[in-house]
DRENDO-1510 file (C-alpha; in Angstrom, 1 decimal, always signed):
<recs>
REC; n; res; u; v; w
REC; 1; UNK; -123.5; -136.3; -194.7 .
REC; 2; UNK; -124.0; -132.7; -193.6 .
REC; 3; UNK; -127.5; -131.2; -192.9 .
REC; 4; UNK; -128.4; -127.8; -194.2 .
REC; 5; UNK; -127.5; -125.0; -191.9 .
REC; 6; UNK; -130.0; -122.9; -190.0 .
REC; 7; UNK; -129.2; -120.0; -192.3 .
REC; 8; UNK; -131.8; -121.4; -194.8 .
REC; 9; UNK; -134.6; -121.9; -192.2 .
REC; 10; UNK; -136.8; -119.0; -193.4 .
REC; 11; UNK; -136.6; -120.1; -197.1 .
REC; 12; UNK; -136.6; -123.8; -197.1 .
REC; 13; UNK; -140.3; -124.3; -196.5 .
REC; 14; UNK; -141.9; -121.3; -198.2 .
REC; 15; UNK; -144.7; -122.0; -200.6 .
REC; 16; UNK; -144.8; -120.4; -204.0 .
REC; 17; UNK; -146.2; -120.9; -207.4 .
REC; 18; UNK; -143.3; -122.3; -209.4 .
REC; 19; UNK; -144.5; -124.3; -212.4 .
REC; 20; UNK; -146.4; -127.4; -213.2 .
REC; 21; UNK; -148.5; -128.5; -210.1 .
REC; 22; UNK; -147.9; -125.3; -208.4 .
REC; 23; UNK; -150.4; -122.8; -207.4 .
REC; 24; UNK; -151.4; -120.0; -205.0 .
REC; 25; UNK; -151.4; -120.6; -201.3 .
REC; 26; UNK; -153.6; -123.5; -200.2 .
REC; 27; UNK; -155.8; -123.6; -197.2 .
REC; 28; UNK; -154.9; -127.2; -196.3 .
REC; 29; UNK; -158.2; -128.6; -197.8 .
REC; 30; UNK; -157.2; -128.3; -201.4 .
REC; 31; UNK; -158.8; -124.9; -201.9 .
REC; 32; UNK; -156.6; -122.1; -203.3 .
REC; 33; UNK; -157.4; -118.7; -201.7 .
REC; 34; UNK; -158.5; -116.0; -204.1 .
REC; 35; UNK; -158.9; -118.3; -207.1 .
REC; 36; UNK; -162.2; -118.3; -209.0 .
REC; 37; UNK; -163.9; -121.7; -209.2 .
REC; 38; UNK; -164.9; -121.3; -212.8 .
REC; 39; UNK; -167.2; -124.3; -212.8 .
REC; 40; UNK; -169.3; -123.5; -209.8 .
REC; 41; UNK; -170.6; -120.0; -210.3 .
REC; 42; UNK; -173.7; -119.0; -212.4 .
REC; 43; UNK; -175.5; -115.9; -213.3 .
REC; 44; UNK; -178.9; -116.1; -211.7 .
REC; 45; UNK; -180.5; -114.3; -214.6 .
REC; 46; UNK; -179.3; -116.4; -217.5 .
REC; 47; UNK; -178.2; -119.6; -219.1 .
REC; 48; UNK; -174.9; -120.7; -217.4 .
REC; 49; UNK; -173.5; -122.0; -220.6 .
REC; 50; UNK; -174.1; -118.7; -222.3 .
REC; 51; UNK; -172.8; -116.6; -219.5 .
REC; 52; UNK; -169.4; -118.1; -219.4 .
REC; 53; UNK; -166.4; -116.9; -221.2 .
REC; 54; UNK; -163.2; -118.4; -222.7 .
REC; 55; UNK; -159.7; -117.1; -222.5 .
REC; 56; UNK; -157.0; -118.3; -225.1 .
REC; 57; UNK; -153.4; -117.4; -226.1 .
REC; 58; UNK; -149.9; -118.6; -226.6 .
REC; 59; UNK; -147.2; -118.0; -224.0 .
REC; 60; UNK; -143.8; -116.7; -225.4 .
REC; 61; UNK; -140.2; -116.6; -224.2 .
REC; 62; UNK; -139.1; -113.1; -223.0 .
REC; 63; UNK; -138.1; -111.0; -226.0 .
REC; 64; UNK; -139.2; -113.7; -228.5 .
REC; 65; UNK; -142.9; -113.1; -229.0 .
REC; 66; UNK; -144.7; -111.8; -232.1 .
REC; 67; UNK; -143.2; -108.6; -233.4 .
REC; 68; UNK; -140.0; -109.0; -231.4 .
REC; 69; UNK; -138.2; -111.5; -233.7 .
REC; 70; UNK; -138.7; -112.2; -237.4 .
REC; 71; UNK; -142.0; -113.8; -238.2 .
REC; 72; UNK; -141.9; -117.5; -237.6 .
REC; 73; UNK; -138.8; -117.4; -235.2 .
REC; 74; UNK; -141.0; -116.8; -232.1 .
REC; 75; UNK; -140.2; -119.2; -229.2 .
REC; 76; UNK; -143.0; -120.6; -227.1 .
REC; 77; UNK; -143.0; -121.7; -223.4 .
REC; 78; UNK; -143.9; -125.2; -222.6 .
REC; 79; UNK; -145.7; -126.1; -219.4 .
REC; 80; UNK; -146.3; -122.5; -218.2 .
REC; 81; UNK; -149.1; -122.2; -215.6 .
REC; 82; UNK; -151.9; -119.9; -216.5 .
REC; 83; UNK; -154.9; -119.2; -214.2 .
REC; 84; UNK; -157.4; -116.5; -213.2 .
REC; 85; UNK; -157.8; -115.2; -209.7 .
REC; 86; UNK; -159.9; -112.6; -208.0 .
REC; 87; UNK; -157.0; -111.8; -205.5 .
REC; 88; UNK; -153.5; -111.0; -206.7 .
REC; 89; UNK; -151.1; -113.6; -205.6 .
REC; 90; UNK; -148.2; -113.1; -203.2 .
REC; 91; UNK; -144.9; -112.1; -204.8 .
REC; 92; UNK; -142.4; -114.8; -205.7 .
REC; 93; UNK; -139.6; -114.9; -203.1 .
REC; 94; UNK; -136.2; -113.7; -204.5 .
REC; 95; UNK; -133.1; -115.7; -204.4 .
REC; 96; UNK; -132.3; -119.4; -203.5 .
REC; 97; UNK; -135.5; -120.7; -201.9 .
REC; 98; UNK; -137.2; -124.1; -201.9 .
REC; 99; UNK; -140.5; -124.0; -203.6 .
REC; 100; UNK; -142.5; -127.2; -202.8 .
REC; 101; UNK; -145.2; -128.0; -205.2 .
REC; 102; UNK; -148.8; -127.3; -204.0 .
REC; 103; UNK; -152.1; -128.0; -205.6 .
REC; 104; UNK; -152.9; -125.9; -208.6 .
REC; 105; UNK; -155.9; -123.6; -208.7 .
REC; 106; UNK; -159.1; -125.2; -209.9 .
REC; 107; UNK; -159.1; -123.3; -213.3 .
REC; 108; UNK; -155.3; -123.5; -213.8 .
REC; 109; UNK; -154.0; -124.9; -217.2 .
REC; 110; UNK; -150.6; -125.7; -218.5 .
REC; 111; UNK; -149.4; -124.7; -221.9 .
REC; 112; UNK; -148.6; -127.4; -224.5 .
REC; 113; UNK; -145.3; -127.8; -226.3 .
REC; 114; UNK; -146.3; -125.0; -228.7 .
REC; 115; UNK; -147.1; -122.7; -225.8 .
REC; 116; UNK; -150.9; -122.6; -226.3 .
REC; 117; UNK; -153.6; -122.6; -223.6 .
REC; 118; UNK; -157.3; -122.2; -223.2 .
REC; 119; UNK; -159.3; -121.6; -220.1 .
REC; 120; UNK; -163.1; -122.2; -220.5 .
REC; 121; UNK; -166.3; -121.9; -218.6 .
REC; 122; UNK; -165.3; -118.7; -216.9 .
REC; 123; UNK; -168.0; -116.4; -215.4 .
REC; 124; UNK; -167.8; -112.8; -216.7 .
REC; 125; UNK; -166.0; -110.3; -214.5 .
REC; 126; UNK; -162.6; -108.8; -213.7 .
REC; 127; UNK; -159.7; -111.0; -212.8 .
REC; 128; UNK; -156.0; -111.2; -212.3 .
REC; 129; UNK; -154.5; -113.3; -215.0 .
REC; 130; UNK; -151.3; -115.0; -213.9 .
REC; 131; UNK; -148.8; -116.6; -216.4 .
REC; 132; UNK; -145.9; -118.3; -214.7 .
REC; 133; UNK; -143.0; -120.6; -215.6 .
REC; 134; UNK; -140.4; -121.2; -213.0 .
REC; 135; UNK; -139.1; -117.9; -211.7 .
REC; 136; UNK; -140.8; -115.8; -214.5 .
REC; 137; UNK; -144.3; -114.4; -213.8 .
REC; 138; UNK; -146.6; -112.0; -215.7 .
REC; 139; UNK; -149.5; -110.6; -213.8 .
REC; 140; UNK; -152.2; -108.4; -215.5 .
REC; 141; UNK; -155.9; -107.7; -215.1 .
REC; 142; UNK; -158.4; -108.8; -217.7 .
REC; 143; UNK; -162.2; -108.3; -218.1 .
REC; 144; UNK; -164.3; -111.0; -219.5 .
REC; 145; UNK; -167.8; -110.4; -220.7 .
REC; 146; UNK; -170.8; -112.7; -221.2 .
REC; 147; UNK; -170.1; -115.4; -223.7 .
REC; 148; UNK; -166.9; -113.8; -224.8 .
REC; 149; UNK; -164.0; -115.8; -226.5 .
REC; 150; UNK; -160.9; -113.6; -225.8 .
REC; 151; UNK; -157.7; -114.4; -227.6 .
REC; 152; UNK; -154.8; -112.6; -226.2 .
REC; 153; UNK; -152.1; -111.2; -228.3 .
REC; 154; UNK; -148.4; -111.6; -227.9 .
REC; 155; UNK; -147.9; -108.4; -226.0 .
REC; 156; UNK; -150.2; -109.9; -223.3 .
REC; 157; UNK; -148.7; -113.3; -223.2 .
REC; 158; UNK; -144.9; -112.8; -223.5 .
REC; 159; UNK; -143.2; -113.4; -220.2 .
REC; 160; UNK; -141.3; -110.4; -218.8 .
REC; 161; UNK; -137.6; -109.6; -219.3 .
REC; 162; UNK; -137.3; -107.1; -216.4 .
REC; 163; UNK; -137.9; -107.3; -212.7 .
REC; 164; UNK; -140.8; -105.0; -211.6 .
REC; 165; UNK; -143.1; -107.0; -209.4 .
REC; 166; UNK; -145.2; -103.9; -208.5 .
REC; 167; UNK; -146.2; -103.8; -212.2 .
REC; 168; UNK; -146.6; -107.5; -212.6 .
REC; 169; UNK; -143.3; -108.5; -214.0 .
REC; 170; UNK; -141.1; -111.0; -212.2 .
REC; 171; UNK; -137.8; -112.6; -213.5 .
REC; 172; UNK; -135.2; -114.6; -211.7 .
REC; 173; UNK; -132.2; -112.8; -210.1 .
REC; 174; UNK; -129.2; -113.9; -212.1 .
REC; 175; UNK; -125.4; -113.8; -211.4 .
REC; 176; UNK; -123.3; -114.5; -214.6 .
REC; 177; UNK; -119.5; -115.0; -214.3 .
REC; 178; UNK; -117.9; -113.6; -217.5 .
REC; 179; UNK; -117.1; -116.6; -219.7 .
REC; 180; UNK; -113.8; -116.3; -221.6 .
REC; 181; UNK; -115.0; -118.7; -224.2 .
REC; 182; UNK; -118.8; -118.8; -223.8 .
REC; 183; UNK; -120.6; -115.5; -224.0 .
REC; 184; UNK; -123.7; -116.6; -222.4 .
REC; 185; UNK; -124.8; -113.1; -221.8 .
REC; 186; UNK; -125.6; -112.9; -225.5 .
REC; 187; UNK; -128.4; -115.4; -224.9 .
REC; 188; UNK; -129.8; -113.3; -222.1 .
REC; 189; UNK; -129.7; -110.2; -224.3 .
REC; 190; UNK; -131.7; -112.0; -226.9 .
REC; 191; UNK; -134.2; -112.6; -224.3 .
REC; 192; UNK; -134.4; -108.9; -223.8 .
REC; 193; UNK; -132.7; -109.2; -220.4 .
REC; 194; UNK; -130.4; -106.4; -221.5 .
REC; 195; UNK; -129.8; -105.8; -225.2 .
REC; 196; UNK; -127.6; -107.0; -228.1 .
REC; 197; UNK; -126.2; -105.0; -230.9 .
REC; 198; UNK; -126.8; -105.6; -234.7 .
REC; 199; UNK; -124.4; -108.5; -234.8 .
REC; 200; UNK; -126.0; -110.2; -231.8 .
REC; 201; UNK; -123.3; -109.3; -229.2 .
REC; 202; UNK; -124.4; -108.3; -225.7 .
REC; 203; UNK; -124.1; -104.6; -224.9 .
REC; 204; UNK; -122.5; -104.7; -221.5 .
REC; 205; UNK; -124.1; -101.6; -219.8 .
REC; 206; UNK; -127.5; -102.9; -220.6 .
REC; 207; UNK; -127.3; -105.5; -217.8 .
REC; 208; UNK; -127.6; -102.8; -215.2 .
REC; 209; UNK; -130.7; -103.4; -213.1 .
REC; 210; UNK; -131.5; -106.8; -214.7 .
REC; 211; UNK; -128.6; -109.2; -213.9 .
REC; 212; UNK; -125.2; -109.0; -212.3 .
REC; 213; UNK; -121.8; -109.7; -213.9 .
REC; 214; UNK; -118.9; -111.2; -212.0 .
REC; 215; UNK; -115.4; -111.2; -213.4 .
REC; 216; UNK; -114.2; -114.6; -214.4 .
REC; 217; UNK; -111.6; -113.6; -217.0 .
REC; 218; UNK; -114.2; -112.9; -219.9 .
REC; 219; UNK; -115.7; -109.9; -221.6 .
REC; 220; UNK; -117.8; -107.3; -219.8 .
REC; 221; UNK; -115.6; -107.5; -216.7 .
REC; 222; UNK; -115.8; -103.8; -216.6 .
REC; 223; UNK; -119.4; -104.1; -215.8 .
REC; 224; UNK; -118.7; -106.6; -212.9 .
REC; 225; UNK; -119.9; -106.1; -209.3 .
REC; 226; UNK; -117.0; -108.2; -208.2 .
REC; 227; UNK; -115.0; -111.4; -209.1 .
REC; 228; UNK; -116.4; -114.9; -209.1 .
REC; 229; UNK; -114.1; -115.6; -206.1 .
REC; 230; UNK; -115.7; -112.7; -204.2 .
REC; 231; UNK; -119.1; -114.2; -204.9 .
REC; 232; UNK; -118.3; -117.8; -203.9 .
REC; 233; UNK; -116.7; -116.6; -200.7 .
REC; 234; UNK; -119.9; -114.9; -199.6 .
REC; 235; UNK; -122.8; -117.4; -199.1 .
REC; 236; UNK; -125.2; -114.6; -198.1 .
REC; 237; UNK; -124.7; -112.9; -201.4 .
REC; 238; UNK; -124.9; -116.2; -203.3 .
REC; 239; UNK; -128.3; -116.9; -201.7 .
REC; 240; UNK; -129.7; -113.6; -203.2 .
REC; 241; UNK; -129.5; -115.2; -206.7 .
REC; 242; UNK; -132.0; -117.6; -208.2 .
REC; 243; UNK; -129.4; -118.8; -210.9 .
REC; 244; UNK; -125.7; -118.6; -211.0 .
REC; 245; UNK; -124.2; -119.1; -214.4 .
REC; 246; UNK; -120.5; -120.0; -214.7 .
REC; 247; UNK; -119.9; -120.5; -218.5 .
REC; 248; UNK; -116.7; -121.8; -220.0 .
REC; 249; UNK; -113.7; -119.9; -219.1 .
REC; 250; UNK; -110.1; -120.1; -218.0 .
REC; 251; UNK; -108.9; -120.9; -214.4 .
REC; 252; UNK; -108.8; -117.2; -213.3 .
REC; 253; UNK; -110.3; -118.0; -209.9 .
REC; 254; UNK; -110.3; -121.8; -209.8 .
REC; 255; UNK; -107.9; -121.9; -206.9 .
REC; 256; UNK; -110.7; -120.9; -204.7 .
REC; 257; UNK; -112.0; -124.4; -205.0 .
REC; 258; UNK; -109.1; -125.5; -202.9 .
REC; 259; UNK; -110.8; -123.9; -199.9 .
REC; 260; UNK; -113.3; -126.1; -198.0 .
REC; 261; UNK; -115.3; -123.0; -197.1 .
REC; 262; UNK; -115.8; -122.2; -200.7 .
REC; 263; UNK; -116.8; -125.8; -201.6 .
REC; 264; UNK; -119.3; -125.8; -198.8 .
REC; 265; UNK; -120.8; -122.5; -199.9 .
REC; 266; UNK; -121.5; -123.9; -203.3 .
REC; 267; UNK; -123.0; -127.0; -201.9 .
REC; 268; UNK; -125.2; -124.9; -199.4 .
REC; 269; UNK; -126.3; -122.6; -202.2 .
REC; 270; UNK; -127.6; -125.5; -204.2 .
REC; 271; UNK; -129.1; -127.1; -201.1 .
REC; 272; UNK; -131.1; -124.0; -200.4 .
REC; 273; UNK; -132.7; -124.0; -203.8 .
REC; 274; UNK; -130.1; -122.3; -206.0 .
REC; 275; UNK; -129.6; -123.2; -209.6 .
REC; 276; UNK; -126.0; -123.6; -210.7 .
REC; 277; UNK; -125.3; -123.9; -214.5 .
REC; 278; UNK; -121.8; -124.5; -215.7 .
REC; 279; UNK; -120.4; -125.2; -219.2 .
REC; 280; UNK; -117.4; -127.0; -220.6 .
REC; 281; UNK; -114.0; -125.9; -219.1 .
REC; 282; UNK; -115.8; -124.3; -216.1 .
REC; 283; UNK; -117.0; -127.7; -215.1 .
REC; 284; UNK; -114.8; -127.9; -212.1 .
REC; 285; UNK; -117.2; -125.5; -210.3 .
REC; 286; UNK; -119.7; -128.4; -210.3 .
REC; 287; UNK; -117.5; -131.5; -210.6 .
REC; 288; UNK; -115.1; -130.6; -207.7 .
REC; 289; UNK; -118.1; -129.8; -205.5 .
REC; 290; UNK; -120.3; -132.7; -206.5 .
REC; 291; UNK; -117.8; -135.2; -208.0 .
REC; 292; UNK; -120.0; -138.3; -207.9 .
REC; 293; UNK; -122.8; -137.6; -210.4 .
REC; 294; UNK; -120.8; -136.9; -213.6 .
REC; 295; UNK; -117.7; -138.6; -214.7 .
REC; 296; UNK; -115.6; -136.6; -217.2 .
REC; 297; UNK; -112.9; -138.1; -219.4 .
REC; 298; UNK; -109.4; -138.7; -218.0 .
REC; 299; UNK; -107.6; -136.1; -216.0 .
REC; 300; UNK; -110.4; -133.6; -216.6 .
REC; 301; UNK; -112.5; -135.6; -214.1 .
REC; 302; UNK; -112.7; -135.2; -210.3 .
REC; 303; UNK; -113.5; -138.8; -209.1 .
REC; 304; UNK; -116.2; -139.5; -206.6 .
REC; 305; UNK; -113.6; -140.5; -204.1 .
REC; 306; UNK; -112.5; -136.9; -203.9 .
REC; 307; UNK; -115.4; -136.2; -201.5 .
REC; 308; UNK; -116.3; -138.1; -198.3 .
REC; 309; UNK; -119.9; -137.3; -197.3 .
REC; 310; UNK; -119.4; -138.9; -193.9 .
REC; 311; UNK; -116.7; -136.4; -192.8 .
REC; 312; UNK; -117.7; -133.7; -195.3 .
REC; 313; UNK; -114.1; -133.4; -196.5 .
REC; 314; UNK; -112.5; -133.2; -199.9 .
REC; 315; UNK; -109.1; -134.6; -201.1 .
REC; 316; UNK; -107.8; -131.7; -203.2 .
REC; 317; UNK; -105.1; -133.9; -204.7 .
REC; 318; UNK; -107.7; -135.7; -206.8 .
REC; 319; UNK; -109.3; -132.6; -208.2 .
REC; 320; UNK; -109.5; -132.4; -212.0 .
REC; 321; UNK; -109.9; -129.1; -213.9 .
REC; 322; UNK; -112.5; -130.0; -216.5 .
REC; 323; UNK; -110.3; -128.8; -219.3 .
REC; 324; UNK; -110.8; -131.4; -222.0 .
REC; 325; UNK; -109.2; -131.4; -225.4 .
REC; 326; UNK; -109.3; -131.4; -228.4 .
REC; 327; UNK; -112.5; -129.6; -229.6 .
REC; 328; UNK; -115.2; -131.5; -231.5 .
REC; 329; UNK; -118.6; -131.1; -233.1 .
REC; 330; UNK; -121.5; -133.4; -232.4 .
REC; 331; UNK; -122.9; -133.6; -235.9 .
REC; 332; UNK; -125.8; -135.8; -235.0 .
REC; 333; UNK; -126.9; -134.6; -231.6 .
REC; 334; UNK; -130.4; -135.2; -230.3 .
REC; 335; UNK; -132.7; -134.1; -227.6 .
REC; 336; UNK; -133.5; -137.1; -225.6 .
REC; 337; UNK; -135.7; -135.5; -223.0 .
REC; 338; UNK; -139.2; -136.0; -224.6 .
REC; 339; UNK; -140.5; -132.5; -223.6 .
REC; 340; UNK; -137.4; -130.7; -224.8 .
REC; 341; UNK; -137.6; -132.7; -228.0 .
REC; 342; UNK; -141.3; -131.9; -228.7 .
REC; 343; UNK; -140.8; -128.2; -227.8 .
REC; 344; UNK; -137.7; -127.7; -230.0 .
REC; 345; UNK; -138.5; -129.8; -232.9 .
REC; 346; UNK; -139.9; -127.8; -235.8 .
REC; 347; UNK; -138.9; -124.4; -234.4 .
REC; 348; UNK; -137.5; -121.9; -236.9 .
REC; 349; UNK; -134.4; -119.9; -236.4 .
REC; 350; UNK; -130.7; -119.7; -237.4 .
REC; 351; UNK; -128.3; -122.6; -237.3 .
REC; 352; UNK; -124.7; -121.7; -236.2 .
REC; 353; UNK; -123.1; -120.9; -239.6 .
REC; 354; UNK; -126.0; -118.8; -240.9 .
REC; 355; UNK; -128.5; -121.2; -242.4 .
REC; 356; UNK; -132.1; -121.0; -241.1 .
REC; 357; UNK; -134.3; -123.8; -239.7 .
REC; 358; UNK; -136.7; -125.5; -239.1 .
REC; 359; UNK; -134.8; -127.5; -236.6 .
REC; 360; UNK; -134.7; -131.3; -236.3 .
REC; 361; UNK; -134.4; -132.0; -232.6 .
REC; 362; UNK; -133.3; -135.6; -233.3 .
REC; 363; UNK; -130.5; -134.6; -235.7 .
REC; 364; UNK; -128.7; -131.3; -234.6 .
REC; 365; UNK; -125.2; -130.0; -234.9 .
REC; 366; UNK; -123.9; -129.0; -231.5 .
REC; 367; UNK; -120.7; -127.0; -231.8 .
REC; 368; UNK; -117.9; -126.0; -229.3 .
REC; 369; UNK; -117.5; -129.3; -227.3 .
REC; 370; UNK; -114.3; -129.5; -225.4 .
REC; 371; UNK; -115.3; -132.1; -222.8 .
REC; 372; UNK; -116.5; -135.6; -222.8 .
REC; 373; UNK; -119.0; -137.2; -220.3 .
REC; 374; UNK; -117.9; -140.8; -219.9 .
REC; 375; UNK; -120.7; -141.7; -217.5 .
REC; 376; UNK; -123.5; -140.7; -215.2 .
REC; 377; UNK; -123.9; -142.1; -211.7 .
REC; 378; UNK; -126.7; -142.3; -209.2 .
REC; 379; UNK; -125.8; -140.9; -205.9 .
REC; 380; UNK; -127.5; -141.4; -202.5 .
REC; 381; UNK; -128.7; -138.1; -201.1 .
REC; 382; UNK; -130.7; -139.2; -198.1 .
REC; 383; UNK; -133.1; -141.8; -196.8 .
REC; 384; UNK; -136.9; -141.9; -196.5 .
REC; 385; UNK; -139.1; -142.5; -193.5 .
REC; 386; UNK; -138.7; -146.2; -194.0 .
REC; 387; UNK; -135.0; -146.1; -194.1 .
REC; 388; UNK; -134.7; -146.6; -197.8 .
REC; 389; UNK; -132.1; -144.8; -199.8 .
REC; 390; UNK; -133.1; -141.7; -201.8 .
REC; 391; UNK; -131.2; -141.5; -205.0 .
REC; 392; UNK; -130.2; -138.6; -207.3 .
REC; 393; UNK; -130.4; -139.9; -210.8 .
REC; 394; UNK; -128.9; -137.5; -213.3 .
REC; 395; UNK; -131.0; -136.6; -216.3 .
REC; 396; UNK; -129.8; -136.4; -219.9 .
REC; 397; UNK; -131.4; -133.7; -222.0 .
REC; 398; UNK; -129.1; -133.8; -225.0 .
REC; 399; UNK; -126.8; -136.6; -226.3 .
REC; 400; UNK; -124.3; -136.4; -229.2 .
REC; 401; UNK; -121.6; -138.2; -231.1 .
REC; 402; UNK; -118.3; -138.1; -229.3 .
REC; 403; UNK; -115.0; -138.0; -231.2 .
REC; 404; UNK; -113.3; -140.3; -228.7 .
REC; 405; UNK; -115.1; -143.5; -229.8 .
REC; 406; UNK; -118.0; -142.3; -232.0 .
REC; 407; UNK; -120.7; -143.3; -229.5 .
REC; 408; UNK; -123.4; -140.9; -228.5 .
REC; 409; UNK; -122.8; -139.6; -225.0 .
REC; 410; UNK; -124.5; -137.0; -222.7 .
REC; 411; UNK; -123.9; -133.4; -223.7 .
REC; 412; UNK; -126.3; -131.6; -221.4 .
REC; 413; UNK; -127.2; -133.0; -218.0 .
REC; 414; UNK; -129.0; -132.0; -214.8 .
REC; 415; UNK; -128.8; -133.5; -211.4 .
REC; 416; UNK; -130.3; -132.7; -207.9 .
REC; 417; UNK; -128.1; -133.0; -204.8 .
REC; 418; UNK; -129.6; -133.0; -201.3 .
REC; 419; UNK; -131.8; -129.9; -200.7 .
REC; 420; UNK; -134.0; -128.4; -203.4 .
REC; 421; UNK; -131.6; -126.8; -206.0 .
REC; 422; UNK; -130.3; -128.1; -209.3 .
REC; 423; UNK; -127.0; -128.4; -211.0 .
REC; 424; UNK; -126.7; -128.2; -214.9 .
REC; 425; UNK; -123.7; -129.1; -216.9 .
REC; 426; UNK; -123.1; -128.8; -220.7 .
REC; 427; UNK; -119.9; -130.1; -222.4 .
REC; 428; UNK; -120.2; -127.3; -225.1 .
REC; 429; UNK; -120.1; -123.6; -225.4 .
REC; 430; UNK; -123.7; -122.6; -225.2 .
REC; 431; UNK; -123.1; -119.8; -227.6 .
REC; 432; UNK; -120.1; -120.7; -229.9 .
REC; 433; UNK; -120.2; -117.6; -232.2 .
REC; 434; UNK; -121.6; -114.0; -232.3 .
REC; 435; UNK; -124.7; -114.1; -234.5 .
REC; 436; UNK; -128.2; -112.8; -234.8 .
REC; 437; UNK; -131.1; -115.0; -233.3 .
REC; 438; UNK; -131.0; -118.1; -231.2 .
REC; 439; UNK; -129.5; -121.4; -232.6 .
REC; 440; UNK; -130.7; -124.8; -231.4 .
REC; 441; UNK; -128.0; -125.2; -228.7 .
REC; 442; UNK; -128.8; -121.7; -227.4 .
REC; 443; UNK; -132.5; -122.5; -227.3 .
REC; 444; UNK; -131.7; -125.6; -225.1 .
REC; 445; UNK; -130.4; -123.1; -222.5 .
REC; 446; UNK; -133.5; -120.9; -222.9 .
REC; 447; UNK; -135.6; -124.0; -222.2 .
REC; 448; UNK; -133.5; -125.0; -219.2 .
REC; 449; UNK; -133.5; -121.5; -217.7 .
REC; 450; UNK; -137.3; -121.9; -217.5 .
REC; 451; UNK; -137.3; -125.5; -216.5 .
REC; 452; UNK; -134.9; -125.4; -213.6 .
REC; 453; UNK; -137.0; -122.9; -211.6 .
REC; 454; UNK; -140.1; -125.1; -211.3 .
REC; 455; UNK; -141.2; -126.3; -207.9 .
REC; 456; UNK; -139.8; -129.6; -206.6 .
REC; 457; UNK; -141.5; -132.4; -204.7 .
REC; 458; UNK; -139.8; -134.8; -202.3 .
REC; 459; UNK; -137.2; -132.4; -201.1 .
REC; 460; UNK; -134.3; -134.2; -199.4 .
REC; 461; UNK; -132.9; -132.2; -196.5 .
REC; 462; UNK; -129.9; -134.4; -195.5 .
</recs>
């Protein structure tokens, strides 16, 4: 089993706020530098209880706060970290980096499944207010007065959709390979990362300065900075991205996966902290590289035996192409991850086909499935200090009825190979049609874009 190359040495052990349990830099004694201890300070001239202020609000998904979408269609952010600090935190490091979790600031709170938060017992004064979820961060200054209860509006609590750290706006750096059958950029546009037209279709030039297209046989190739093959042959460029999306497409550049150097680049990108999300027929970009965790149906699958971790070699003759058939709908799909279920259930928005929610997260229609996940398998990714095996156990987020045998099987899955990145796979087109608003299966992607960037404990290096 190969160890991570020295090329990652500067990024692997950096500490950053990156989600639940994460905070600003720690002095080693559990004290976060620059963070106000709201419970220890008092105003010497007054009643401490009356002196203190309260800060409240709801954190919203980029581009989906109040006034940005039809009333009632807003999308909250679950488990965002909100805190006050007297000193502005260090910027989030760009690109594929390991972000171990550190102790949260004393006054930090996490938003609930509806995105709400409240920070109480704060002494009056001027603070930096930090709102963060994964690789998204909003920084702004607030002034609290004696006894004040300040409820922030949506403009102050909607996460940013542009990368402008100097002005308190941080988003992940994204590479998106153009999907021939899954226009995932439409979802980014509906998060205001670029723009969509009146029909809900992404306007290609609007990606400039926000995320990068790579040509993989789909639309917006004229906006691409290179081909998908160009990207996967250049590890240094891959490492500049927090997330690489390879939505469902044909096999325009799949032959690159018959090159061991390319396979190692993808493995090393994930090991270094990169997030790789592939859908449907593009599944070979995950399954050929990491063949053991997910078992697809029939010849679509690359079996675990195709990779030998001891020699770090692949048997190309065993590679599948992830091209399942025929298509099917999961008419009674359900979110089985508890937090995803509690977050999505009851949200209001369009269903694919034009009807409007509220959504039932335990009974959804998921359209555009072309693949079948036959099984998930635990994979050893290292050993602990006692010599015990450390296992990567794939996590199911969504399951749905499968036309092969009628049983409910995984539709959206994540797993964590050695290192500190994550791989996500969905059997379906994330966006099946062009339409206004975000349907349930699209909101699942929105949730996972936020979720996969959070910090990670127990990082396995080899």
